[in-house]
N, C-alpha and C positions, 0 to 999 in steps of 0.2 A: 942704436938709432933704427927707426922703423917699427919697433916693438912697442905695441900698446895696450894697456890693461883696462877691462872695464867689466862691470858686472852685469849678468845674466839672470833672470829668474830662473828657479829650481823648476825642474819638470813635476807638475803637480797632477794630483789624479783627475782625471774628466769629469766635471760636474755632470750631475745627473739630467740636467735639463740639455747638456750638450749630447750625452748618450742618446737620449729619448729623441732628438732632432735628427741625429745620424742615423738612428733605427728607422725612423720615418721614411728618409731619403732612400737608405740603401736595403732596406730589409734586414739588417741585422746590427746589432750593436757594435759601438767602436771599442775595440780593444784598449785595456788599461796598460798592458805589458808588451814586450816583444818589437817586432818592425811591421811597418806597414809600408805598402807599395800603391800609390795610383799613378796611372798610365792612361793614354788615349792612342788608338790606333786608327789614323786618319787617312784614307785613300784620297788623292785629288791629283787630277792631269796625268795619269799614268805613273804616279809615284805613289809612296806608302811614307807617311811621317810618323815618328813615334816621340811621343812627349810623356817623359817618364820622371818621378821623384818617388824618392823613398827614405826612409829612416827610422828613428825610434818612434814608436806608436803614439806616446803623449805628445811629441812635436809635430806630427804629421795629423794627429786628429783635427786640431782646430783649425787646418787651413784646409780641408777637405772642401769646404764652399768657395774659399777662393780659387782652388787648383779647378774646380768644374767651371766658376766663372771665365776663369783665363783660357781654359780650352774654348767654351762656346763664343769667346771673343775674337778666334782666330780667323783671319781672311787670307786669300791666298790671292796672289797679284802676278799675272803673265807679264813678263819684260822680255823685250828683244835684245838679243847680244849679236855679237858677229857670229856666233856659233848657230843662231836660231832662237827658239823661245824657251825661256827657261821660267821657274816658278819659284817665288819669293813668298814667304810667311809673314804676316803682319799680326800684332796682337795688343790687347790693352793690358798693362802690368799692375797687378794689384799692389795697394800702398806698401811700401817697404820691401817690394822685391826688386832687383837689380839685374840687369841684361849685361852679358859679357860676351863678345865675340866667339865664334866657335874655333877650335883648334882640331887639326886633323880631319878627320871624318865627320865631327860633330859640327853641327849645323849653327848652334848657339848654346850657351847655358844661362840659365836664370838662377840667381843666388836667393834663397828663400830668407828674408830677414838677416841676421849677421851670419856673414859666413863661416865663423868659427862653430857654429851651431852644427855644421856639415849638412845642412839640406839645400840639394841643387836639384834644379829641373833639367833636365837634359834633353836636347832637341835633335834628332837626326831625320835625315831623309834618304830613303832608300828607294830600290827599284820595286817594280809590283811583286816581285818575288817574295819579298818581307811582308805580305800582307796576310800570312795563316795566323789566325789569333790563337788559336790553340797551342801552336809552337810557342810563339812569343810569350804567351802566359806561362808555359812550363818552364821556359828559360827565366823570366824573370821571378816567378814564385820560387824557384831554386835557390835564388840569390837572398832570400830572406827565411830561408830552411824549410820551404813547402814543396813536397814532392808528391808523385803520384796523382798530378792534375789529369783527369779525364774529361770526356765531354760532358758527362753529367754535373761533376764538380764545377766544369768552366762556366756553367750557367749562374752559378752563385757567385761568382767572381769578376762578371761582366755584366754591363748592360748598354742599350744604345744610346747614342747621343747624337744630335745634329750639330755640326760644324761647318760654317759657311753655306748653309743649305743643302749640305749634303749627307748621308748617315755615316756615322764613325761609330767606335766601340770604347767604351770607357772602362778602364780594369781596376779593381780595387782588391786587392790580396793581403791578409794579415798572416804574421807567422811568428814564429819564436825568434827569428834572426840568426844569421848564419856567422861563423867565426870568420873575422877579417870583413865584416860587412862593409862593402864599397860605399853605401850611404855616409859613412863616419870617416871618409877619408879626406885629407885636406884638399880645399879647390886649388886647381893649378892655376897660376896665374895665366893671361892670355897670351898668345904667341904673338911675337913680332911680325909684322907683313913681311913678307918674302919677295925679294928682287931678283929678277932675271938678268943676268948679263951675258952679252954675247958678242961675237965679231962679225960685223957685216960681210956676206958672203962677197968674194971680188965679183966685179962687173954688176952687180945689184946695186940699185939707187933707193936709198931710205927715202920714204915718204915722210916730209917734215910735220905733216898734219893728218895723222892718221884717223880713223873714225874714234867716237868716244868709246867703243867697244874694244879697241885695239891698244896693245902696248907698244908695239912695233910692226912696221910694214915695209917689206923690201921688195920692189919690182924688177924685173928683167925683161928684155925686149930683144928677140933674135927674129930675124927675117920678118918683122911685120908683127910678130906674134908676142903677146906679152902674158906673164904668169906673176903670181904674188905669193911672197912668202911672208906669213903673219904669224904674230905671238900673242896670245890673249890669254886671260885667266876668267874662269867662271865656274858656275856649279852645275847640278843637275846630273843625272844618271848617266854615266859613261855609255851605256848602251843608245840613249837617247842621242847622243851626240854621235856615236859612231853612224848612227842610221842617218843623221842630218847629212853627214858627208857623202854617203852613199846615195842619198837623193840628189845631192848638188852634182853629181856627175851621172845621173840618170839611171841608178842603180835601185832595186828595190829593199825593202827592209830585212834585217836580220832578227830572226827569234833567237832564243837561246842555243837551238841545236846548230843553228847556223853560226855563230859565234864560237860555240865549240870546235866545229868542223873545221873553220877559217883557222883558229888556233894550231889545230893539229896538223893541217896542212902546210901552215908557216908561209902561206903566200900572200895573203891579204891581210892577215894580223900574226903579229909575231912580239915576242918578249924580249927585251934587253936590256943590259945593263950600260949605261956611258958614264964615263966620269963618276962612277960610284951611285948613279941615280937609276932606279928601275922606270924604264918607260913600257909603254904598250905601242908598238908601231904599226902605222896604218898605211895600206897600199891598195888604192881601189880606183878602177879604171872603167870609164863607160862602156857600154855595148858598141861592138863593131858597126853595128847598122847606123850610127851616128857619122861616120867618115871622117871628114876633115874636122867636124865639130867634137868628135870624142875628145873628153876631157880625164884629166888624171889627178888624183890628190894622194900625195905621199905625206906623212904626218907623224906627230907623236903625241901621246898624252901621259901626264905623270902627275900624281896628287900633289898639292900644295897644301897652305896652312888655311885654316879657317873654314874648312869645307869646300875649299875650292880648287881646282884643277888647273895645271897648266896646258896650253894647247899650241904645238907649231905645227903650221898647215902650209904645205906648198901645193898651191892650186893652178892649173892652166891646161893648156892644150896638151894632151897625150905626148906628142913627139918632143915638145920643148921641156916637159918634164923629164923625160927619158933622158935628154942630154945634159940636163942640169942635176942629175942624181947625185953624183959625186960634189956638186957646191953644198947639196943639202946635207949631206952627210957630214962635210966639214963643218958645216955651220952647227949641226947637233954636237959635234965634238968640243966646239968653242964655249959650249952652254955653260955657265956657273951660276950657282943660287947663293944669294946672300941675305 
C-alpha cells in the first residue's frame, strides 16, 4: 500500500536547438553529461536567501529557463509578528512544480516534476554573513565535483540578475558529479507541525484571547505592575530577533562581535539544555537612566520545524521580572514538544 509505478522518459541527449539557445543566454553550451547546479543568491531586508537546485545535466538543462523565470518572479513581503517585522518570500511556480513546506532550517522545498526524478529546489533564509558569493559557489561546486573555484573562474559561473527590483546573483555550474550526489537523494516527507505544551506558572493569569501572533500569553500583576510571559513561533534571523528584544528595553543593537562577547560572558546570552532541548537563553535589562521605567526581558529561543523558531519571552518592569525569575525557570522546565 502506498507504492505506485509509472513510466518516465529516458534522459535523451539535449537537442542542438536547445544547446544553441542555452549558449546564447549563458555564453556557454549546456553539458550533455555529468551534473549541473543552478542557484540564486538574493540579499533582501538584511537577510540573504539561497535558491538552489542540482541534478543530472540532461534533466536540469531543459528547466534552465523555468528556473530563471521562477527566480525573477520572487517577491518579498514584510509582515508584522509579535517579535517585530519578518520577511516572507512569494513566487510563481512553473507548471508541474510543487511546493512543500520547509523542514528544520529549510524555508521551503520545490519539487521539479515527479519527485522520483530527484530534482528539488531548496530555499534557505540566512543572515547577511551568508552573502559571500565566492564562498557559496566554492561550496556548491564541490557538491558536483568541481574544485579550485577562484575569482577568475567565478565570473564564468555567475551573472547578475534582478529579483524584486533588487540586484542578485545567478549561479550556473556544471561538473562531473560527486559520489553520493545529494541531488539524487530521495525527497523527505514534510515534517508534521510541532506543538508546544506547558504548565501555566502559578499566580499567572492566562489570556484567553492573545494576539494573532501569539500561541499563549500569561500575565502577572504585583503591586500595580504587570509583566507578560508569551509563547510564539516565527521565522527570521536569530540576530534580528535578539536585537528586537534589546530595542524593546531601550538597548542598542548587537553586532556579531557583541553577540560572541555576550556568549563568552554568559550574562546576557547563554546556552543550555532543558529537557533534552537546546536553548539560547536571553537576559537583557534596560539602562539605569530609565529609573522606575527600566524594563527587563528574560527569554529563550529554540529551533522548531519548518524553518520556524520558538520564542518564550518574559517582559515587564525590571524589579517585577527579578522577583518572578524562579517562576519563569519552572515554566521552562515544564515545556514539552509534541
